[in-house]
N, C-alpha and C positions, 0 to 999 in steps of 0.2 A: 235231717234237719240242716236247716238250711241258716244260713249265716249272713248277715249283710253284708256287706262291702266293707263299709264306713267301720264297725266297730273291730276292734284289733282280734286276732287270731291266737296274739301270743296267751289270753288270759284261756285257754283253754288247755294247752301243755306245761304246765307245770307240774301236770300227773305223767308225761312220759319221757321218759329220763334219753338225752342225745339224740341218736340217730332217728329212732325212733318219733322224738319227740318233729325231727325233719319232715320222716315222710308222713306223720298223720299232718303235721302242717298245710304239705302239699295236698291229700286228701282232701281236708277242712276245703282247704282254697279253691278246688279244685271242683270237688261234690259240691259244694254248699253253694254255687253261680246256676242262673239261668243260663239256658243262651244265649240271653240277649244280655246279659252279665260280661259271658268270654266273649260275645262279639265284639263289648264296647271297649273292654279291657284292649282286646287284641289291636284294635284301632287305638285304642291311647298308646299301649306301646309302639305300634306302630310313628304318630303322633310324637311320641317323647324322641325316636330314636331320628326322625326325618329333621326335629328342634336338634337335639344335638349334631347332626350335619351342618341345619344352620349356622349353629353358635361358632362352629369352627371354620365354616365357611366364611362367615362377618368378623374373627379371630385374624382371618388371614388377609379378608379385606382390610380392613381396620391395621392392620402393621402394613401392607402395602401401601397404604395411603399415606402414612406414616415417614417410609421412608422414602415416597413419590417429593411429600413436602420440604424432604431435608434437602434432597437433590436438588428438588426447585430455589429450595434459598441458596444454595453453593450455586449456580447456574445465574440466578438473579446478582448475587456478590459479583461474578468475575462478569456477568453483562457490566456493572454498573465501571466494573475498575477498565473492559476496555473501553468501554463510554466516554471516560475521563481520560483514560490514554490516547483515545483520536481525537479529542479538544485540544489536549495538548500540543501532537499533532499538528493541527489542523492549524493554532496559536502558531508554532515553528514555521509552518510553511507558509502562511502571510508574512512573518519577517521575515523567510530566505527570499522570497517574492519583490520582497518590496527589497531587499539588499540587492538583489541581481539585477532589476531595473534599475537603482541607484548606482548601482558599476557601471550598467549598460550605457547608459546618457552619461556617467563618465566618461568611461572610453571615445564616444561619440564626437566628447568636450574636445577631451585630449586630440582625435584622430582631426578634430575640425582645425588645432591650434599648429599641429604639428604639417597638414598641408599647406592651410595659408602661410607657414615660414617656410616652409618649401617653396613655393609658389613664389614666394617674394624675393628668395636669393636667387631660383633658376631668374627670376625677372630684370637684377642683379647683375646674376653673371654678365647676364646675353647681353645685357648692357652694357657692360666694362669689357666686353671681350671683343667686340664687334666695331668697329669707329666705322664713323659715318658716311656713306658712297661718299661724297664728296670729298672726302680728306682723303689727301694724296701724301704718300711716304715712307713708314717702317709700321709692319705687323706681324707678328709671333703667334708662329700656330699653335691651335691647342689642340688635345684630342678630340678626333671625329672629324676634323676640316679636309677639305678636301681642293682643289685648285681650281675647279669649277666654281664651289660654292662663295670658294675665296675671290673669285674674279666676279663671282655675277655680286656679287656685294660692292665690290670698288666701282665695280660699273664698269669693268675693262675687258679682256678678250682672255682666254686661255696662253694664248699663244706668246700675247706682248707682256703677260703674268710670267712665263715661260724664259721669254726673251730677257725679260730684263733682270733675273732672276740665274742666269743661263742655267736652268736646266736641259737635262737632256732627255725624264721621259716625269709621267703627273706624279711622280714616287715627294712624297712632303713629311717629314716627319714631328714631334711636338716637340717645340721647342726652337722650331728653327727661325729664322728670320728672313721675311721676304720682304723685298723692294716694291712698289705697290707705283706703278708706270703713271704720267700723267692721261686723262681720257686723252 
């Protein structure tokens, strides 16, 4: 007797107890099928096994995608924080560059003022230390003076300057008074 596959076999089993029922079920299942049905059942079993493998692979892929999505969201958050930090750093760098330029300009201005003051002071001191070349009389030696420079400034010779001041050598000292002879 051949039973179609679509009908449940359990309706034939109530007459058999326990293990005999199971053996009968197996016999009925295999005996009542045609070779085409058996081949179809094997193909169906293989397809079901493949489907289970694919479903498991799909579950793993979905889990991996969810993990990657979380990681991506965390990286996007870190990237946004770094971008904000970079913008703040760029703003601070701009402020520091501006302050540096202002400081540089201020120092240049102060340097120009100092240079101008020093130049004016040097001119003033240079004009007050040396009398006009035509003036005769006394001269007080300042640091850096030499007999030849003083003689040249007053238009007299070194020999006449030494003779007027009773000098035996060319050595003079700061603060020393020299008599300037007439030309």
